[in-house]
N, C-alpha and C positions, 0 to 999 in steps of 0.2 A: 189769232185765237188766243184767249187767255188760260192760263196754266193754273190748276190747282191741285193743293196738296192734300193728300188723304192720309189721315195717321189711323193706324189699328192699334185700338186700346181695350185688349182683352179685359172683362170685367169679372168674369168667373169662368169657373170650369167644375165638372163633377165626373165621377167616374159610376160607370154602371156594370154591374156583374150579372151574368144571368147562370142559375143552375139548374140541372136537371135533377128534382126531388125525387122522382119515381116514374110510375105508369097508371095509367088510369084503368078502368075496366075493361077498355079496348085494346090493352098494350099501348096505347100512344105514350108518348114522353110527357111529364107535367113538369113545367118550369116554374121557377121563382126567380124574379129580379130584386137585386139589392143595389140602390143609389145611393153613393157617398157625395156629398156636397162640400162646398169650401176647398176644394183642391188647389193648391197655389197654381196660378196662371203660368208661371214662368217654371213649373215641374217638367222635367224631360220626360218624354214619352216613356223611355226604358225604365226610369224611376218609378213612375208611375204604375206601370207593368209589373216590376218586382215587387211592389207594396201588395198590389192584387194578389199576386201569387202566394205572397206571405199571408195574407188575410184567409184565403180559401184553404192553404195548409192548416191553420190553426183550426178552422170550422170543420176539417177531415172531410171537405167536399169538393170537388173539382168543377170549374166553371165551363159552361158551354160557349161564354163568349165573354170579353171585356171590350169595353168602348170609353175613351175618353171624350168627352164633348164641353 
């Protein structure tokens, strides 16, 4: 059986923040997403998280969630 070499080459990364911006007429939460692209593929998860926290702090709002992909 022949062996195959697999190379993982990341080509891009993005950060998605989800904010609760208020409530609708029924009292259900209303969310807004903000996507940031061109995140360095070699950025450490902790560094990306800290930047996300800093950005939300500047905006004066708090994220519901944060995901890097």
